[in-house]
N, C-alpha and C positions, 0 to 999 in steps of 0.2 A: 752429430747424433744427440749430444746433450741438449742442443737447442730444441730438437723435436720432442724429447722427453719432457722438457720444461713446458712447451706448448701443450703437450698432451695432459700433463698434470694440471695446468691452468684450466684447460677445457673441462677436465673431470671435476675440479673444484667448483666451477661455475654451474655445471650440471647438477652436482650434489646440492648446491644451494638452491637451485631452481626446484628440484624435486622435493625439498623440505617445505616449500611454501604451501600453506593450507589452500585447498581449493574450495571455492564456495559451494555449499550444498544447495540443491534445488529440491523443492518438494512439489510433487504433482498429486493432485486430487481430482476426482471425478466430480464435476459440478455441472449444473444446468445453466444455460443462458437465461437472462431475465425474461426475454420475450418468448421462451419456449416452454414455460411452465403453465399449468392450468390456473394456479393461484400465485400471483407475484408476492414476494416478501414485502412487508409494510412496517414502517416505523410505527411504534405505538401512538395512536392518536392521529395518524395520517401525515400528509405532507406539511400541513400548517404547523403541526406540533414539531415536526423535524426542523423546519425553518426557525421556529422559536428556540429549539434546543441549540442549533448551530449559532444563532445570533447571541444567545446568552453565554455560550461556552467559549466562543472565539475570543482569543487574546492576541491582538495585533502585535507582532514583535516590534519592540521599540526602535531598533536600528532601521528596520524596513520602513517603519512609519516616518522616521526622521528623514530618510533618503527618498521618500515619496514612491517607494516600490509598491505596486499594486497589480492585481490581476486575478485570474481564476485558476485554482489548482484542481486538476481533474484526477480523482483517485479511483482505484478499483478495490473491491473487497468482496468477501464471501459471507453471505448470511447462511449459517449452518442450520441443520435440522432442528436444533433447539432454540434458534433465533439469535444465537450469539454471533458477534462480528469477528471475523478473522481474516488473515492474509491481506491486510491493508497495504497498498502500495500506491505510489504516485505514477500515474500514466502520463500526464503532461504537467510539468512543474513550472513555477514562476521564478522562485529564488529559494535557496535552501531553508531559511528560517520560516518562510510562508509554507513551504512544502511540509516541513516537520509539524507545523501547527495544524495543518489540514489532517495529517495522519493522526495526530493526537486527538483531535475532535472526533473523528470517525471511530477511532479505537475506544473512546470513552462513551460511545452511544449505549443506551440500554438495549436489552434484547428486543429484537424485532419479532413480528409474527412471521413464522417461517413460510417459505414458498412450498408448493405442493404439486405433485403430478399424480393423478388418479387418487386423490385424497391421502397420499402418503407424503410426508414432509421430506424435502430434498434440499441439498445445499445449492444455493443459487449465486451466480456471479453477478455483481452489480457495479455500476459506476455512479459517481456523484461528484459534482463540481462545487467547490467552496470558494466564494468570492472574497477578496480583500480589496476594499475600496476606501480611500481616504475621504 
């Protein structure tokens, strides 16, 4: 009988420890797909200005450079109604340091011109790839 009580106490302590672990929170927002809005969001100055921004802002992580790691990090983000960038995440990564650098670059972008439906600004889901080449 004491063997079963010990097992039961062990099980309870494991469950108690499991129950105390924080669960990740998820945030859901209503956004429009890039292709479904009347006016797509745009980086100030257009695509050429965006490429210039990325190329001047990008800092190739030293370890990745030395190890010859390269590739294209695909990120998603939301351009909000005021043009601010939020909810940046990696859709397809290459390596942790390159992924973090891509997120940093997108997060530091200036406000975009917001997307619109029927002349009303709406939040728009966008994707962007940032290349890292040696």
